[in-house]
VEXSESE-45812 format. One record per residue: residue in one letter; z, y, x of N, C-alpha, C, O, CB in turn. Coordinates in steps of 0.1 Angstrom, whole numbers, plus 5000, padded with zeros to 4 digits. Glycine has a CB too. Example, Ala and Ser with C-alpha at 12.3 -4.5 7.8 and 13.67 -1.06 7.14 Angstrom:
2
A507849435132507849555123507849675132508549675142509049555113;S507149785128507149895137507950005129508050115134505749945141;
***
This chain:
200
M521051954852519651994850518951894841519051774843518952014864;F518151944832517251864824515951934823515852064821517851834810;Y514851864824513551924821512551824815512651704818512951984834;R511651874808510551794802509351804812508951914815510151834788;P508751694817507751704827506651794823506051864831507151574830;E506251794810505051884806505452024806504552114806504651844792;A506752064806507152204807507452254821507552374823508352224798;G507552164830507752204844509252194847510052194839507252344847;H509552194860510952174865511552304871512752314872511052064875;G510652394875511152524881511652514895512252614900512152574872;L511552394901512052384915510852404925509752404921512552234917;P511152434937510052454947509152334949507952354952510652494960;H509652214947508852094949509251994937510351994932509152024963;N508251914933508351824922509351714926509151644936507051754918;P510451694919511451594923511151454919511851364924512751634916;F510151434911509951304905509751194916510351084915508651304896;N508851224926508651124936509951084944510050964949507651174946;A510851174945512051144952513151074944514051014949512651274957;L512951074931513951004922513850854923514850784922513751054908;V512550804923512350664924512050624938510950624943511150614914;A513150594946512950574960514150484965515150484959512950714968;P513950424977512750414985511650324979511950234972513050374999;R510450364981509250284976508550224988508150294997508350374968;P508350094988507550034999506150084999505650124989507549874998;I505550075011504150135012503250015014503349935023504050225024;G502250005004501249915006500049975013499450075008500749854992;W499749925024498649975033497449895029497149785034498949965048;I496549955020495549875014494249885021493749995024495349925000;S493649775025492349765032491349705022491649615015492449685045;T490149765022489049715014487749725021487649785032488949805001;R486749655015485349655020484449675009484549614998485049525028;G483449765011482449795000481149815006480949805018482949904992;A480149854998478849875002478749985013477849985021477949904991;R479650085012479650195022480450165034480450245044480250315015;G481150055035481950015047483349985044483749955033481850135057;D484149985054485549945053486450065051486150175055486049865066;N487550045045488450155041489950105043490249985041488250205027;L490850205046492250175048493050295044492850405048492550135063;A494050275034494850385029496150335025496350225020494050455018;P497250415027498550385023498850425009498350535004499650445032;Y499550345001499950374987501450344986501850234988499150294977;S502250444981503650424979504050384965505150354963504450554983;F503050384956503350324943502850174944501650144940502550394931;F503650094950503249954954504449864952505649904955502749944968;N504149734948505249634947504749494944503549484940506349674937;A505549394946505349264942505749254927506649314923506049154950;V504949174919505249164905505449024899505849014888504149234897;A505148924907505348784903505448694914504848714925504248744893;Y506148574913506248474923505148374923504548334933507648414922;V504948314911504048194910502948224899503348224887504848064906;P501748244903501348264917501748394922502048484913499748244918;P501948414935502348544940501348654936500148644937502548544955;Q501848774931501048874926501649014931502849024932500848874911;V500749104933501149244937500449344929499449314922500949264952;M500849474930500149584923500349704931501349724939500649604909;F499349794930499549934935498850024926497949984918499049944950;A499250154926498650254918498050364926498550404936499750314908;S496850404921496150514928496250634918495950614906494650474931;T496550754923496850864913496050994915496451094911498250894914;S494950984922494151104923492651064926492350944927494651194935;A491751154927490351124929489751204941490351304945489651164916;K488651164945487851234955486551274949485951204940487651134968;P485951384954484751434948483551334950482651334942484351564954;D483651254960482451164963482751024957481950934961482251154978;R483751004948484050874943484150874927484650784922485350824949;R483650974921483550984906484850944899484850834892482450894902;G485851014900487050994892488150894898489050854891486650944879;T487950864911488950774917488950794932488350884937488650624913;K489550694939489550704954488750584959488250504952490950694959;D488550594973487750484979488250344977487550254974487650514994;S489650334977490250194976489850134962489450024962491750204978;V490050214952489850164938488350134936488050024931490350264928;A487550224941486050204939485550074946484750004940485350324944;Q486150054958485649934965486249804960485649704961486049954980;I487449814954488049694948487249654935486949534933489549714945;V486849754927486049724916484749664920484249574913485849854908;E484249714931482949664936483049524942482149434939482349754947;S484049494950484149364957485049264950484849144951484649384970;G486049304942486949214936488149164945488849084941486249104931;V488249224957489249184966489849304973489249404974488749084976;F491049274979491749374988492849304996493149194993492349494979;C493249375006494349325014495449425015495249545017493849285028;V496749385013497949465014498549435028499049325030498949435003;N498449535037499149525050500449595049500649705044498249595061;I501549525053502849575052503149675063502949655075503849455053;A503549795058503749905068505049895074506149885067503550045060;T505149915087506349905095506450015105505450085108506449765102;G507650035110507950155119507050165131506750275136509350155123;D506650045137505850055149504450105147503750145156505849915155;L504050105134502650155131502750275122501750315115501850045124;R503850345121503950455112502950565114502450625105505350515112;D502750595127501750705130500350665125499550755120501750735145;Q499950545127498650495122498650495107497550525101498350355127;V499750455100499750455086499550605081498650625072501150405080;N500250695087500050835083498650885086498050955077501050925090;A498050855097496750895101495750845091494750915088496350855115;S495950725086494950665076495050725062494250685054495250515075;S495950815060496050885047495151005047495051075036497450925045;A494451045057493551155058492451135047491951025046493051185072;T492051245041490951235031489651255039489351355045491051355021;L488951135040487751135048486551105038486751055027487751015059;P485351135042484151105033484050955030484350875039482851165039;A483650925018483450785015482450725025481450785029482850765000;G482850605030481950535040482450555054482050495064480550585039;T483450645056484050665070485250575071486150575063484550825072;S485250495081486350395083487550455089487550515100485850285092;E488650445081489950485087490450405098491150445107491050485076;F489950275099490250195110489750265123490450275133489650055109;E488550305122487950365134488450505137488750545148486450375133;A488650585126489050725127490450735133490750825141489050795114;A491350635129492750645134493050545145494150535150493650605122;G491950475150492150385162493050265158493850225167492750465173;I492750215147493550095142492649965144491549965138494050115127;E493249865151492449745152492349665140493349635133493049665163;A491149625136490949545124490549405128490049375139489849605115;T490849315119490449175120490049125106490449185096491549085127;E489349015106488948965093490048885086490848815092487648875095;C490048885072490848805064490348665064489148635069490948855050;E491148565060490748425059490148385046489148305046491948345063;T490648435035490248385022489348475014488848445003491548355013;I489248595019488448695012487548775022487948775034489348795004;D486548835018485648915027486249055027485849145019484148915022;C487149085036487849205037488549215051488949115057488949215026;P488649345056489349355069490849365066491249395055488849475077;R491649335076493049365076493549425089492749425099493849235073;V494749485089495249545101495749435110496649355107496449645098;A495149425122495349315131496849305135497349185136494549335144;H497549415137498949405142499949435131501149455134499049505153;A499549425119500549445108501549335108501249215112499849445094;A502849365105503849265104503549155095503949035097505249335101;A502849185084502449085074501249145066501049265066503549045064;A500449055061499249105053499049005042499148885044497949115062;L498749055030498548975018497148985014496749095009499549015007;E496448875014495048875010495048854995495648764990494148765017;C494248944988494348944973493048944966492049004971495149064969;R492948874955491848884946492348964934493348934928491348734941;M491549064931491849154920491849084907490949004904490949274919;T492849104898492949044885492749144874492149114864494248974883;R493149274877492949374867493049514873493849534882494049354856;V492249604869492349744871492649814858491849814849491049804878;L493849864857494349914844494350064844495150124852495749864842;P493650134836493650274835495050314829495550254820492550334826;L495650424835496950474831496750604824495650664825497950484843;A497850654818497750794812497450894823498050884834499050824805;G496750994820496351094830495051074837494650954838497551114839;A494551174842493251164849493351094862494351124870492651304852;A492451004865492350934878493650844882493850824893492151034889;N494350804872495550714874495150574871494750544859496750764866;F495250484880494950344878495950254885496450284896493450314884;A496350144878497150034884496249924887495449874879498349994875;I496249874900495449764904496349634907497349644914494649794917;F496049524900496849404902495949304909494749294907497249354888;G496649214917495949114924496848994926498049004927495449164937;V496148874927496848744930496648724945495548744950496348624921;V497748684952497748664966497048534969497548424964499148674972;T496048534978495348404981495548364996495248254999493848424979;G496248455004496548415017497548515023497548635020495248415026;I498448465032499448545037499548525053499548415058500848515031;H499448645060499648645074500948705077501448805072498448725081;I501748635087502948695091502948695107502648585113504248605086;R503248805113503348815127504548725132505648735127503548965132;D504248655143505248555148506548625151507648565149504748485159;D506548745157507748805161508548865149509648915151507548915171;C507948855137508648905125509248785117509648805106507748985116;L509348665123509948555117511248525125511248495137509048425117;R512448535118513648505125514448395117514748425105514548635126;E514648285123515448175117514848145103515548115093516948215115;G513548135103512848095090512648205080512248175069513447985084;R513048325083512948445074512048545079511948575091514348495071;F511348615070510548735074511548845076512248885067509448765063;D511448905088512349015092511649105102511549075114513648955099;P511049215097510149295105510949395113510349495118509249365097;R512249375116512949475124512449475138512549575145514449435124;A511849365143511149365156509949465156509549505166510749225160;A509449495144508349585143508749725138507949805133507249525133;G510049755139510549885136511049895121511350005117509549985137;G511049775114511549775101510549815091509549885094512749855099;W510749785078509849825067509949985067511050035068510249765053;I508850045064508950195062508650215047507850145041507850275070;A509350315041509350335027509250485025509850565032510550275020;R508650525013508550665009509850705001510250634993507250685001;L510350825005511550874998511150994989511951034981512550915008;G509951044990509551164983509351274992509751275004510651204972;Y508751384987508451504996507651455008506751375007509751574999;R508151495020507551445033508551345039508451325051507251555042;D509551295032510551215037510251065036509751015026511851245030;Y510550995047510350845048511650785054512450855059509150805056;T511750655053512850585060512350455066511350405061513950555050;A513050405076512750275082513950195078515050225082512450285097;V513650075072514749995068515049895079514249805082514449915055;T516149915085516549835097517949765095518349685102516549915110;E518749815085520049765083520049685070519649735059521149875082;L520549555070520449465059521849425056522749415064519549345062;F522149385043523349315039522949215028522049235021524349425034;E523849115027523549005018524549015006525749055008523648865024;M524148974994525048964983524648834975523448804974525049084974;E525548754971525248644963525348674948526248744943526248524966;R524348634940524348654926525448574919525748464924522948624920;P525948624909526948544901526248424894525048434891527748634891;E527048324893526448204886526048234872525548144865527448084887;
***
């Protein structure tokens, strides 16, 4: 099969999201003039080591946010955000926080998720997340297409849950493993690991 995206694929569901998978989920928390916000994004990854940097992409808009979503609007406003690492023990809360709610409605409260304050930025984070990355926004990059934006940030503080440290390594299997998006309505929990040494 071959298709050009602009011509359509002819399948019952768009295969693109399932082709690039699994994708880690960045559970993004923000604070703005209207209040606190929490939402999962599967276009998310780390992009640099020194200084540590991450990015996520937002790909649609809400009628009450003028061409974007709550997360992007609040990051532009505040200049900060927190990436909470999504794990299996909180998968129902991650999913619940994806509901489209009016701007100013806290997903923390709506989904019954405990929040706590970040250390280096004025932003909430998920209290029981396996890890959380406090970030200062460095760039919001418009992408091709309506309401598509990539948000980049430098990490200013890192929280790691004590039970997710094993022999000096971050290992969230105690928290149900990393959860990742596979496309469609499919997800996976990463609980099986293997090591490989790079060639010299």
